C-alpha positions in Angstrom: 17.9 14.3 19.9 18.4 17.2 17.4 20.1 16.5 14.1 23.8 16.9 13.7 23.4 19.7 11.2 21.3 21.7 13.6 23.8 21.1 16.5 26.7 22.3 14.3 24.9 25.4 13.3 23.8 26.1 16.9 27.4 25.6 18.1 28.7 28.1 15.6 26.0 30.7 16.5 26.5 30.1 20.2 30.2 30.8 19.9 29.3 34.0 18.0 26.8 35.0 20.7 29.4 34.4 23.4 32.0 36.4 21.6 29.6 39.3 21.1 28.5 39.2 24.8 24.9 38.2 24.1 25.2 35.2 26.3 27.7 34.4 29.1 29.9 31.3 29.4 27.4 29.6 31.8 24.6 29.7 29.2 27.1 28.5 26.5 28.0 25.6 28.7 24.3 24.7 29.3 23.8 24.7 25.5 26.9 22.6 25.0 25.8 20.1 27.6 22.2 20.0 26.3 23.1 19.5 22.7 26.4 17.7 23.3 28.8 20.0 21.3 31.8 18.0 22.5 30.6 14.9 20.5 30.3 16.7 17.1 33.9 16.1 16.1 33.7 12.5 17.3 30.5 11.9 15.3 32.1 13.4 12.2 35.1 11.1 12.6 32.9 8.1 13.2 30.9 8.9 10.1 34.1 9.2 8.1 35.2 5.8 9.4 31.9 4.3 8.5 32.1 5.6 5.0 35.7 4.2 4.6 34.5 0.9 5.9 31.6 0.9 3.5 33.8 1.8 0.5 36.3 -0.8 1.6 33.6 -3.4 2.1 32.2 -2.8 -1.4 35.6 -3.2 -2.9 36.3 -6.3 -0.9 32.9 -7.7 -1.9 33.5 -7.0 -5.6 36.9 -8.7 -5.3 35.2 -11.8 -3.7 32.5 -11.8 -6.3 35.1 -11.6 -9.1 37.1 -14.4 -7.5 34.0 -16.6 -7.0 32.8 -15.9 -10.6 36.2 -16.9 -12.0 36.3 -20.3 -10.2 32.5 -20.9 -9.9 32.3 -23.6 -12.5 35.4 -25.4 -11.2 34.1 -25.8 -7.6 31.9 -28.6 -6.4 28.3 -28.2 -5.6 28.9 -28.7 -1.9 31.5 -25.9 -1.8 29.1 -23.6 -3.7 26.3 -24.3 -1.3 28.6 -23.6 1.7 29.7 -20.3 0.2 26.2 -19.2 -0.6 24.9 -20.1 2.9 27.9 -18.6 4.6 27.4 -15.3 2.8 23.7 -15.2 3.6 24.2 -16.0 7.3 27.2 -13.6 7.7 25.5 -10.6 6.1 22.2 -11.1 8.1 24.1 -11.7 11.3 26.2 -8.6 11.1 23.1 -6.7 9.9 21.1 -7.9 12.9 23.9 -6.9 15.3 24.1 -3.4 13.8 20.3 -3.1 13.8 20.2 -3.9 17.6 23.0 -1.5 18.4 22.1 1.7 20.4 24.3 3.8 18.1 22.3 5.4 15.2 25.1 5.0 12.7 25.4 1.2 13.3 21.6 1.0 13.2 21.6 2.5 9.7 24.4 0.2 8.6 22.5 -2.8 10.1 19.3 -1.9 8.2 21.3 -1.7 5.0 22.9 -5.0 5.6 19.5 -6.6 6.4 18.1 -5.4 3.1 21.3 -6.7 1.4 20.7 -10.0 3.1 17.2 -10.1 1.6 18.6 -9.6 -1.8 21.2 -12.3 -1.2 18.4 -14.7 -0.3 16.9 -14.2 -3.8 20.3 -14.7 -5.4 20.9 -17.9 -3.4 17.5 -19.3 -4.4 18.1 -18.7 -8.0 21.7 -20.1 -8.0 20.7 -23.2 -6.0 17.8 -23.9 -8.3 20.1 -23.7 -11.2 22.7 -25.9 -9.6 20.3 -28.6 -8.8 18.3 -28.3 -12.0 15.1 -27.3 -10.3 13.0 -25.9 -13.3 10.0 -23.8 -12.7 8.3 -20.5 -13.6 10.0 -17.3 -12.7 7.0 -16.0 -10.8 7.3 -19.0 -8.4 10.9 -17.9 -7.6 9.6 -14.4 -6.7 6.8 -15.9 -4.5 9.2 -18.2 -2.6 11.7 -15.3 -2.3 8.9 -13.0 -1.0 7.8 -15.6 1.5 11.3 -15.9 2.8 11.7 -12.1 3.2 8.3 -12.0 4.8 9.5 -14.5 7.4 12.4 -12.2 8.1 10.1 -9.2 8.5 8.0 -11.1 11.0 11.0 -12.1 13.0 12.6 -8.7 13.0 9.4 -6.5 12.8 11.3 -4.4 10.3 9.2 -2.1 8.1 11.6 -2.0 5.1 11.7 -5.8 4.9 7.9 -6.0 5.2 7.4 -3.6 2.3 10.1 -5.4 0.2 8.4 -8.7 0.9 5.0 -7.4 -0.2 6.6 -6.0 -3.4 8.3 -9.4 -4.2 5.1 -11.4 -3.6 3.2 -8.8 -5.7 5.6 -9.1 -8.6 5.3 -12.9 -8.5 1.5 -12.7 -8.3 1.0 -10.4 -11.2 3.7 -12.2 -13.2 1.9 -15.5 -12.8 -1.6 -14.1 -13.0 -2.4 -15.9 -16.4 -1.8 -19.3 -14.7 -4.3 -18.8 -11.8 -7.2 -20.6 -13.5 -5.1 -22.8 -15.7 -6.8 -26.3 -15.6 -3.5 -28.1 -15.4 -2.2 -25.9 -12.6 -1.9 -27.7 -9.3 0.1 -27.8 -6.1 0.8 -25.3 -3.3 1.8 -22.4 -5.6 -1.5 -22.6 -7.5 -3.4 -22.7 -4.2 -1.5 -19.6 -3.0 -2.2 -17.8 -6.2 -6.0 -18.6 -6.3 -6.4 -17.6 -2.6 -4.0 -14.7 -2.6 -6.6 -12.2 -1.1 -7.0 -14.4 2.0 -3.3 -15.1 2.4 -2.6 -11.3 1.9 -5.1 -10.2 4.6 -3.9 -12.9 7.0 -0.2 -12.1 6.6 0.2 -8.4 5.7 -2.3 -6.7 8.1 -1.0 -8.4 11.3 2.5 -7.6 10.1 1.6 -3.9 9.8 0.4 -4.0 13.4 3.5 -5.6 14.6 5.7 -3.1 12.7 3.3 -0.2 13.7 3.9 1.1 10.1 1.3 2.9 8.1 3.3 2.1 4.9 3.1 -1.6 5.5 -0.7 -1.1 6.1 -1.2 0.9 2.9 0.7 -1.5 0.7 -0.9 -4.5 2.4 -4.4 -3.1 1.7 -3.5 -2.4 -1.9 -2.3 -6.0 -2.3 -5.5 -7.4 -0.6 -8.0 -5.3 -2.6 -6.2 -5.7 -5.9 -5.9 -9.5 -5.5 -9.6 -9.7 -4.5 -10.8 -7.7 -7.5 -8.6 -9.7 -9.9 -9.9 -13.0 -8.5 -13.5 -11.9 -8.9 -13.0 -10.6 -12.4 -11.4 -13.8 -13.5 -14.3 -15.8 -12.1 -16.9 -13.5 -13.6 -15.5 -14.1 -17.1 -16.4 -17.8 -16.7 -19.9 -17.4 -15.4 -23.0 -17.2 -17.6 -25.6 -16.5 -14.9 -26.6 -12.8 -14.7 -27.9 -13.2 -11.2 -24.7 -14.7 -9.8 -22.5 -12.2 -11.8 -24.5 -9.3 -10.4 -24.3 -10.5 -6.9 -20.5 -11.1 -7.0 -19.9 -7.8 -8.7 -21.9 -6.0 -6.0 -19.9 -7.8 -3.3 -16.6 -7.0 -5.0 -17.5 -3.3 -5.1 -19.1 -2.9 -1.7 -16.9 -5.1 0.5 -13.5 -3.4 0.3 -14.6 0.1 1.3 -16.9 -1.3 4.0 -14.2 -3.4 5.5 -11.6 -0.7 5.4 -13.9 1.8 7.0 -14.8 -0.5 9.9 -11.3 -2.0 10.3 -10.4 -2.4 14.0 -6.8 -3.1 14.9 -6.1 -5.3 17.9 -3.4 -3.0 19.3 -4.9 0.0 21.2 -1.9 2.3 20.7 -2.3 2.3 16.9 -6.1 2.2 16.5 -6.6 5.9 15.8 -3.6 6.1 13.5 -4.5 3.0 11.5 -8.2 3.9 11.3 -7.4 7.3 9.8 -5.4 5.5 7.1 -8.0 2.8 6.3 -10.9 5.3 6.3 -9.2 7.4 3.7 -8.4 4.4 1.6 -12.0 3.4 1.8 -13.2 6.8 0.5 -10.4 6.7 -2.1 -11.6 3.3 -3.4 -15.2 4.4 -3.4 -14.3 7.5 -5.4 -12.2 5.5 -7.8 -15.0 3.0 -8.5 -17.5 5.8 -9.1 -15.0 7.6 -11.4 -14.5 4.4 -13.5 -18.3 3.7 -13.7 -19.1 7.3 -14.5 -18.2 6.8 -18.2 -21.2 5.9 -20.3 -19.5 3.4 -22.6 -18.9 1.1 -19.6 -22.6 0.3 -19.7 -23.0 -0.1 -23.5 -22.7 -3.9 -23.4 -22.7 -4.5 -19.7 -25.5 -7.1 -19.4 -25.0 -10.8 -19.1 -27.2 -13.4 -20.7 -29.4 -15.1 -18.2 -28.8 -18.7 -17.4 -30.7 -20.7 -14.9 -27.8 -23.0 -14.1 -25.5 -21.5 -11.5 -22.2 -23.2 -12.4 -19.0 -22.1 -10.6 -16.0 -23.6 -12.3 -13.5 -22.2 -9.7 -15.0 -21.5 -6.3 -12.0 -19.5 -5.1 -13.7 -16.1 -5.7 -17.1 -17.1 -4.3 -15.6 -18.6 -1.1 -13.4 -15.6 -0.5 -16.2 -13.2 -1.0 -18.2 -15.1 1.7 -15.2 -14.9 4.1 -14.7 -11.2 3.4 -18.4 -10.6 3.9 -18.4 -12.3 7.2 -15.4 -10.3 8.3 -17.0 -7.1 7.2 -20.2 -7.9 9.2 -18.1 -8.6 12.3 -16.1 -5.3 12.0 -19.3 -3.3 11.5 -20.8 -5.0 14.6 -17.7 -4.0 16.5 -17.9 -0.5 15.1 -21.5 -0.1 16.5 -20.5 -1.3 19.9 -17.5 0.9 20.5 -19.2 3.4 22.8 -20.3 0.9 25.4 -24.1 1.4 24.9 -26.8 0.2 22.5 -25.6 -0.6 19.1 -25.6 2.4 16.8 -23.6 4.0 14.0 -22.4 7.6 13.6 -23.8 9.7 10.8 -20.6 9.5 8.7 -20.5 5.7 9.0 -24.2 5.4 8.1 -23.8 7.7 5.1 -20.7 5.8 3.8 -22.4 2.4 4.2 -25.5 3.6 2.3 -23.4 5.2 -0.4 -21.2 2.1 -0.8 -24.1 -0.3 -0.9 -25.9 1.9 -3.5 -22.7 1.9 -5.6 -22.5 -1.9 -5.5 -26.2 -2.5 -6.1 -26.3 -0.2 -9.1 -23.4 -2.0 -10.8 -24.8 -5.5 -9.9 -28.3 -4.5 -11.0 -27.1 -3.2 -14.3 -25.2 -6.3 -15.0 -28.1 -8.5 -14.0 -30.6 -6.4 -16.2 -32.7 -5.3 -13.3 -35.7 -3.1 -14.3 -34.7 0.6 -14.8 -31.0 -0.3 -14.5 -30.6 -2.0 -17.9 -30.2 1.3 -19.6 -27.0 3.2 -20.4 -27.9 6.6 -19.0 -29.2 5.7 -15.5 -26.1 4.0 -14.0 -24.0 6.8 -15.6 -26.1 9.5 -14.0 -26.1 7.8 -10.6 -22.3 7.3 -10.5 -21.7 10.9 -11.6 -24.0 12.1 -8.9 -22.3 10.0 -6.3 -18.8 11.1 -7.4 -19.9 14.8 -7.3 -21.5 14.4 -3.9 -18.3 12.7 -2.6 -16.1 15.4 -3.9 -18.2 18.2 -2.4 -18.3 16.3 1.0 -14.5 15.9 1.0 -14.0 19.6 0.2 -16.5 20.7 2.9 -14.8 18.4 5.5 -11.4 19.7 4.5 -12.6 23.3 5.0 -14.5 22.7 8.3 -11.8 20.6 9.9 -8.7 22.0 8.2 -7.7 18.6 6.7 -5.5 19.3 3.7 -5.6 15.8 2.2 -9.4 15.7 2.3 -9.7 19.1 0.6 -7.2 18.2 -2.2 -8.8 14.7 -2.7 -12.2 16.3 -3.1 -10.8 18.9 -5.5 -9.1 16.1 -7.5 -12.2 14.0 -7.9 -14.2 17.1 -9.0 -11.6 18.1 -11.5 -11.3 14.6 -12.9 -15.1 14.4 -13.3 -15.3 17.7 -15.1 -12.3 17.0 -17.4 -13.5 13.5 -18.2 -17.0 14.6 -19.1 -15.7 17.3 -21.4 -13.4 14.8 -23.2 -16.0 12.0 -23.2 -18.7 13.9 -25.0 -18.5 15.6 -28.3 -18.2 19.3 -27.7 -16.6 22.3 -29.5 -12.8 22.6 -29.2 -13.0 26.2 -28.2 -15.6 25.4 -25.5 -13.2 22.7 -24.2 -10.3 25.1 -24.0 -12.4 27.7 -22.2 -13.7 25.2 -19.6 -10.2 23.8 -19.1 -8.8 27.3 -18.5 -11.6 28.3 -16.1 -11.3 25.0 -14.2 -7.5 25.3 -13.9 -7.8 28.9 -12.8 -10.5 28.0 -10.2 -8.3 25.1 -8.8 -5.3 27.3 -8.4 -7.3 30.1 -6.7 -9.1 27.6 -4.5 -5.8 25.9 -3.5 -4.0 29.2 -2.7 -7.0 30.3 -0.7 -7.2 27.1 1.3 -3.4 27.1 2.1 -3.8 30.7 3.3 -6.8 29.8 5.3 -4.9 27.0 7.0 -2.0 29.4 7.9 -4.5 31.8 9.5 -6.0 29.2 11.7 
């Protein structure tokens, strides 16, 4: 169905065409029937009524909130609980009814009320914990709130609620990050925090498939990868064995892009769509890692003192790396069997796997003081070469296949590498200004040429 603005403009133009004799009345009637000109006035009146209801509802809500706030302390706990639960159930019930309505205007209202219900859930949790004197950290409230909204998102398969739940759990996770490896921390919340990568991949990725939403998939991937890297970094800071540190660092670098590249959704109708998202995230993660490790000062004091005793104080990171490695091997096995013949990989998959493994092995080998890698210059040169090759490959693919995002991503990586190397090393200020000017001019010219090239295709 065309938008209401387009229908209004078309009706006005059609009336002008009919008056000027460009079309006859039969053509006008066909346009009116096809684009439902007769409902335009009714839709405008309905939208006005919805706006009035919204304004009136907001005022009524403010009045109720003011009344409750004025008498809150004088009411019993039972009455407060009843009011909080009634408000939560009423808002979500009306929101669900509107969300299921075939009318677009009521669907929009229902979505807004469902989001309001998710906010009310957090307010209810905070007020009830205050009433019943349940003390605890703030991040625990966000985690419980996020889990509740996540349950709502699973029940409704609603994208907005899913993204909101991921954001809430993310806030709770990052807020409570210092307490992950606290020796006195215990209980379900501590278990959730330490094994957040597994919980995230088990809850967020299936939810993205249920909602058929790329945004839920993107934010779910960001949550999984960031939690995994944080967990590994926390564990590496407590390990003295150079061999174990190197192995875990290699796994933490190589596993996310490999897993994302070979990700295989269960639903057939979203496989191509989701694979295009995860493959780009895989390349983006690989480029980001190479960019970070391309600075020479990263490797100045990167080695770890060798220790024969392999002591793991908190096995969460090690266990999760093993699980992610097993999942990655399974997905790559599926990737090689997709064409119903002997197992094999495409050239792009093979090239990405080799580049990713090299990226991980160089970092792990440098940390573990492997021969030829315990220098500052060699890892720096390798990562700069990988980043440069990745940028050129993305630019070439963008030009050959007309993919705008690949072209601009490759241009971004190349520009960041040039700017960073100029700023990192001591060079004359005039030379820096000349290089910046030439690079900026080249980027503008290349971008304009590429956009013109796409329009001519």
